[in-house]
Residue frames relative to the residue before (quaternion, step in Angstrom):
aa qw qx qy qz dx dy dz
M 1.0000 0.0000 0.0000 0.0000 0.00 0.00 0.00
S 0.0436 0.7928 -0.6074 0.0253 3.56 -0.96 0.80
L 0.1820 -0.7620 0.6165 0.0781 3.51 -1.21 0.69
I 0.3496 -0.6927 0.5777 0.2536 3.54 -1.26 0.28
A 0.0886 -0.7876 0.6092 0.0271 3.57 -0.85 1.01
F 0.2268 -0.7492 0.6045 0.1479 3.53 -1.16 0.60
A 0.1237 0.7904 -0.5855 0.1314 3.57 -0.75 1.06
H 0.5767 -0.5579 0.4631 0.3764 3.51 -1.28 0.38
T 0.4004 -0.6886 0.5419 0.2680 3.56 -1.03 0.73
P 0.5846 -0.6248 0.3759 0.3559 3.63 -0.96 0.76
R 0.7276 0.4292 -0.2544 0.4708 3.60 0.93 -0.78
H 0.7755 0.2012 -0.1069 0.5888 3.57 1.21 -0.49
P 0.1488 -0.8557 0.4886 0.0829 3.60 0.34 1.23
H 0.6493 0.5163 -0.3301 0.4505 3.60 1.17 -0.35
I 0.6634 0.4691 -0.2951 0.5027 3.61 1.29 -0.11
M 0.2603 -0.7456 0.5939 0.1537 3.56 -0.95 0.92
A 0.1329 -0.7943 0.5907 0.0503 3.57 -0.92 0.92
A 0.3695 -0.6985 0.5668 0.2332 3.57 -1.05 0.78
T 0.0367 -0.7969 0.6022 -0.0310 3.55 -0.84 1.04
E 0.3530 -0.7162 0.5567 0.2290 3.58 -0.91 0.86
I 0.1853 -0.7678 0.6077 0.0830 3.54 -0.93 0.99
S 0.0563 -0.7943 0.6045 0.0218 3.57 -0.69 1.03
F 0.4225 -0.7175 0.5055 0.2262 3.55 -1.05 0.81
A 0.0613 -0.7707 0.6343 0.0051 3.56 -0.89 1.03
P 0.3240 -0.7938 0.4763 0.1953 3.63 -0.11 1.24
E 0.6487 0.5212 -0.3302 0.4456 3.61 0.94 -0.83
R 0.6648 0.5069 -0.2976 0.4609 3.56 0.95 -0.91
A 0.6470 0.5159 -0.3138 0.4657 3.59 0.98 -0.82
L 0.6610 0.5007 -0.3045 0.4686 3.59 0.94 -0.87
E 0.6388 0.5233 -0.3244 0.4614 3.60 0.93 -0.85
S 0.6489 0.5239 -0.3095 0.4569 3.55 0.99 -0.84
L 0.6704 0.4917 -0.2965 0.4700 3.59 0.91 -0.89
L 0.6620 0.5008 -0.3065 0.4658 3.57 0.97 -0.83
Y 0.6262 0.5330 -0.3365 0.4589 3.58 1.04 -0.74
V 0.6632 0.4916 -0.3081 0.4728 3.58 0.86 -0.94
A 0.6581 0.5133 -0.3122 0.4538 3.61 0.90 -0.89
S 0.6663 0.5124 -0.3112 0.4434 3.59 0.99 -0.77
R 0.6697 0.5036 -0.2922 0.4610 3.60 1.20 -0.48
L 0.6492 0.4985 -0.3122 0.4822 3.61 1.28 -0.19
A 0.5554 -0.6255 0.4368 0.3308 3.57 -1.08 0.74
H 0.7890 -0.0101 0.0520 0.6121 3.58 0.85 -1.01
P 0.0996 -0.8559 0.5047 0.0524 3.58 0.34 1.22
T 0.1178 -0.7357 0.6602 0.0951 3.52 -1.19 0.69
V 0.6582 -0.4950 0.3755 0.4251 3.57 -1.22 0.36
H 0.6462 0.5365 -0.3174 0.4403 3.58 0.94 -0.90
E 0.6749 0.4981 -0.2993 0.4549 3.60 0.86 -0.94
V 0.6708 0.5063 -0.3004 0.4511 3.57 0.86 -0.97
L 0.6956 0.4650 -0.2817 0.4696 3.60 0.84 -0.92
K 0.6220 0.5371 -0.3394 0.4576 3.59 1.06 -0.69
I 0.6527 0.5009 -0.3091 0.4770 3.59 0.96 -0.84
R 0.6560 0.4991 -0.3162 0.4698 3.61 0.94 -0.84
Y 0.6166 0.5523 -0.3421 0.4447 3.58 1.01 -0.80
F 0.7221 0.4336 -0.2581 0.4733 3.57 0.77 -1.01
A 0.5969 0.5431 -0.3659 0.4635 3.61 1.09 -0.58
D 0.6620 0.4915 -0.2986 0.4807 3.59 0.95 -0.86
K 0.6397 0.5358 -0.3225 0.4469 3.57 0.97 -0.86
L 0.6829 0.4741 -0.2838 0.4778 3.60 0.90 -0.91
H 0.6603 0.5098 -0.3074 0.4579 3.57 0.94 -0.89
L 0.6402 0.5221 -0.3199 0.4638 3.59 0.99 -0.82
A 0.6648 0.5043 -0.3044 0.4594 3.58 0.94 -0.86
E 0.7323 0.4346 -0.2434 0.4643 3.58 0.97 -0.82
W 0.8305 0.2615 -0.0917 0.4832 3.57 0.82 -0.98
G 0.5025 -0.6888 0.4062 0.3287 3.61 1.21 -0.29
W 0.7554 0.2235 -0.1989 0.5830 3.58 1.22 0.24
L 0.5815 -0.5972 0.4244 0.3538 3.57 -1.23 0.46
A 0.5221 -0.6454 0.4645 0.3085 3.55 -1.02 0.82
S 0.7217 0.4470 -0.2516 0.4649 3.57 0.98 -0.82
G 0.3972 -0.7438 0.4619 0.2751 3.58 1.17 -0.34
D 0.6839 0.4390 -0.3026 0.4981 3.58 1.21 0.31
């Protein structure tokens, strides 16, 4: 499955670039497990909230999602 996302490019913030987003299940799972391992008492809500904001920040800075999904 792939989607097209539009985001500002890091070097040219006034230009929007189309980027294909492809889903990598292994990468997504590794990311969730890493975040959960860094929390004292992880809950599904906490882990997903952290991943959401990490993706949001990464997309704003680099133009693509950190998790690739």
